[in-house]
C-alpha positions in Angstrom: 11.1 -22.4 27.4 10.6 -19.0 28.8 11.1 -14.8 27.4 13.9 -14.4 28.5 15.6 -17.7 26.5 13.5 -16.5 22.9 16.0 -13.6 23.7 13.7 -11.0 24.6 14.9 -7.6 26.2 14.3 -8.1 29.8 12.1 -4.4 30.4 9.0 -6.6 28.0 11.0 -9.7 30.3 9.5 -7.6 33.2 6.3 -5.6 32.4 5.1 -9.4 30.9 5.8 -10.9 34.4 4.4 -8.0 36.0 1.2 -9.0 33.9 1.2 -12.2 34.4 2.8 -13.8 31.8 5.6 -15.9 32.7 5.5 -18.9 29.8 5.3 -18.3 26.0 2.3 -20.6 24.3 3.5 -22.4 21.1 2.1 -19.2 18.9 5.0 -16.9 20.7 7.1 -20.0 21.4 6.8 -20.1 17.5 6.6 -16.7 15.7 8.4 -14.3 18.0 12.0 -15.9 17.1 10.7 -15.6 13.7 10.1 -11.8 13.9 12.7 -11.7 15.8 14.7 -12.6 12.8 13.2 -10.1 10.0 11.0 -13.1 8.8 7.8 -12.5 7.3 5.4 -14.7 9.3 1.8 -16.2 9.2 0.8 -17.1 13.0 -2.9 -19.3 13.0 -3.6 -19.7 16.2 -7.1 -20.3 17.8 -8.8 -16.8 19.9 -7.3 -15.9 22.9 -4.2 -18.4 22.3 -2.2 -15.1 22.2 -1.5 -14.0 19.4 -0.7 -9.8 20.2 2.1 -10.8 22.4 3.1 -12.7 19.3 3.3 -10.2 17.5 3.3 -7.1 19.4 6.5 -7.9 22.0 8.9 -8.7 19.3 7.2 -5.7 17.7 8.2 -3.5 20.4 11.9 -4.4 19.9 11.8 -3.5 16.2 11.5 0.4 16.2 13.1 2.9 17.6 11.1 5.9 20.1 11.5 9.8 18.3 11.5 7.6 14.5 8.4 8.4 13.4 5.9 5.9 12.7 7.5 2.5 11.6 4.8 -0.1 13.3 1.0 -0.7 11.6 -1.5 -2.6 13.0 -4.6 -3.1 11.7 -7.4 -4.9 13.1 -11.3 -4.9 12.3 -12.7 -3.2 15.1 -12.5 -0.6 17.2 -12.6 -3.3 19.8 -10.0 -5.3 19.1 -7.2 -2.0 17.3 -8.4 -0.6 20.8 -7.1 -4.4 23.0 -3.6 -5.1 21.1 -2.9 -0.7 21.7 -4.0 -1.1 25.8 -1.4 -4.0 26.2 1.4 -2.2 23.1 0.9 0.8 25.8 1.4 -1.5 28.9 4.4 -3.5 27.5 6.3 -0.4 26.5 6.9 2.2 28.9 10.2 0.9 30.0 11.3 1.7 26.0 9.7 5.3 25.9 7.2 4.4 22.5 3.9 6.2 21.6 1.7 3.8 20.0 -1.7 5.7 18.8 -4.9 4.3 18.7 -7.2 5.3 15.7 -11.2 3.9 14.6 -13.7 6.0 13.4 -16.0 7.2 14.9 -14.3 10.5 16.5 -12.2 13.2 16.3 -10.2 13.5 13.7 -7.9 15.5 15.8 -6.5 13.9 18.5 -5.9 11.1 16.7 -3.6 13.0 14.4 -1.3 14.6 17.6 -1.1 11.5 18.9 0.3 9.8 15.0 2.8 13.0 15.1 4.2 11.8 18.5 4.4 7.4 17.8 6.3 4.5 16.6 3.3 2.4 16.7 -0.3 3.0 15.0 -3.0 0.5 15.4 -6.5 1.0 13.7 -9.5 -0.1 11.4 -8.4 0.1 8.0 -10.9 2.6 7.3 -9.8 5.2 9.1 -5.6 4.6 8.6 -6.5 4.5 5.0 -8.5 8.2 5.8 -5.2 9.6 7.9 -2.9 8.0 4.8 -5.1 10.1 2.3 -5.4 13.6 4.9 -1.2 13.5 5.2 -1.4 12.8 8.3 0.2 9.5 7.9 3.2 8.9 6.6 4.2 4.2 5.8 7.5 5.9 4.1 9.2 4.5 6.9 7.2 1.3 8.3 9.5 -1.6 9.5 6.8 -4.2 10.7 3.2 -4.4 8.9 0.6 -6.6 11.1 -2.9 -8.1 10.2 -4.8 -8.9 12.9 -7.5 -10.8 13.2 -6.4 -11.6 8.9 -9.5 -12.9 8.0 -12.0 -11.8 9.7 -11.0 -7.9 7.5 -11.4 -10.3 4.6 -14.6 -11.2 5.1 -15.3 -7.9 6.1 -14.2 -6.0 2.6 -11.5 -4.4 4.2 -8.6 -6.2 1.2 -9.4 -2.8 -1.0 -8.3 -0.5 2.1 -5.2 -2.7 3.2 -3.7 -2.6 -1.0 -4.0 0.5 -0.2 -2.1 0.7 2.9 0.3 -1.3 2.1 1.1 0.7 -1.4 3.6 3.7 0.4 5.4 1.1 2.0 8.6 -0.4 1.8 9.0 -2.9 -0.2 11.7 -4.7 2.3 8.7 -4.1 5.2 8.1 -7.2 7.6 4.3 -8.8 7.1 3.0 -10.6 9.9 -0.7 -12.2 9.3 -2.8 -13.5 12.4 -5.9 -15.4 12.7 -7.7 -18.0 13.4 -8.3 -19.3 9.6 -6.9 -18.4 6.2 -8.1 -18.1 3.6 -8.0 -17.4 -0.5 -8.0 -14.3 0.0 -5.1 -13.5 2.7 -3.4 -16.4 0.2 -3.8 -13.5 -2.2 -2.0 -11.3 0.3 1.0 -13.9 1.3 1.7 -13.8 -2.7 1.4 -10.4 -4.1 3.8 -9.5 -0.6 
C-alpha cells in the first residue's frame, strides 16, 4: 500500500516522499480513508506510529485556501503543538495554506495576526480558549477538529476547555481523537459529540 492508493493528493504525496515518508503505517492506512470520507475517527496507536500524518494529511486536503479557519488541532503542550504545526506547514506548502501556532507564554498580537491569515490553527487548550474569548479566533466554520494526545489533555485537566472550544463549532464538524490510550473522559467526548 502507498499514499497514492489511499487517494492522497499528488502534491502532498510528493512532499511526503521528500520527507522520506513513502509507505503508510498501520494507523495511517486505517484512518486516512475514514477521515477523507468525513467520518469521526478515534485513532489509538503508540507514540511514534505516524499519527500526525494520519490526521494531518486528510486535514490539509479538506481545507480551502482563503476561507478562514476550517481546521483546529489541539495538543496538550507547546512542544507538541510546535511539532505538529511544523509538519503541517511543510506538507501544506504546495497547497498555499496558512497554519497558525498558538500557545501561552508568548505575546498574543503576533498569534492574532497569524490566526487572521490561517486555514488551520494548532495550539494548546488554554491559549486557544483565550483567543476564542477575545474574539481573535472564529471557529464557526471549522470542518475538522483534532484532539491529539487526547488522554494527556484530559489528565492535565483540559476537559472543560475542550468542551468550551467545541461549543461554538458547527454541529456537523468532524472530530478526530488521537492518542496512545483512550480513557473514560475521552469516551465521554466520543459519546457526547
